[in-house]
N, C-alpha and C positions, 0 to 999 in steps of 0.2 A: 662629177656628173650625178644627177639624182635619178634613182629608179622611180618611175611613175606609180608603182604599186606600193612599195614600202617606204618610199621617200628617203631611203638610205643613200648616203653619199658614197660613191665608188670611183675607183680609177676608171678612166674612159675605156680601158681595155676589158673591164669587168662588166660592162653594160652593153646590151645589144638592143637594136631597134628592130621591131618586127610587128606584124599585123596583130591586132586584137581579134581573137576569134569571133566571128559572126557580126563584127562591127567594122564599118569603113574608117578605121583609125589605126595609125601606127604609134606605138608607145615605146618608151625606154624601159627595159626589164633588167634587173640583176639576175644572176644565175639562179639564186634561191627562188625568186618569185616566178621566173620562167619555168623552172622545174616543178613548182607546185601547181602550175596551171592557173595562177592567180592573174587577175586583170586590175587595172586602176579602179578604185572603188567608185569614183564619180561616174564612170562608164556603166558599172553594174547597176547603180541606182537609176541613172537617167534612162538607160535602155529598158529596164524593167518597167519604169513609169510609162515610157512611150508605148510599151506593149499593152498597157491598160492594167498593169498590176501583176503580181506573182502568179495568180491563177490562170492568166492568159498566156504565160510564157511556155515555150516548148521545153521538153525535157533536156535537150542538149544545153540550152541556156541556163536552166536551173542547175545543171551539173557544174558549169563554169562558175556560177555565182556561189554555189556551195563550196567549191574549192577555194575561191577568193575569201569567203568569210572565215573558213577554217584557217587559212594561211595568215590572215590579218587579225585573227582572234576577235571577230565581231559576231555577235549573236544574231540569229535570224530575226528575233524581236526588234533589235536595233535597226537592222537592215530594212525591215518593213516600215518602220517609222520614218526612216530616211527617204524611202521611196515615196511615201505619202507626202512628205514635205518637199519633194522635188518640184 
């Protein structure tokens, strides 16, 4: 079973399904990604774009995105480009 955040393959018992914070979507998380507060990258980019860009996002969302970028080792510069291309 794949974690929707890191795309790592895990035994079914090592993956949990739970709600993505602030988004009406449930995703599969491995323990590392769940513990890091990371969310699926495609959700981070799509939801940020839907908000009208980074500057229009609330602080709570920005914190979730920053946790995700740190965990996935993605730069803010790359993230903003990906939001723009969304």
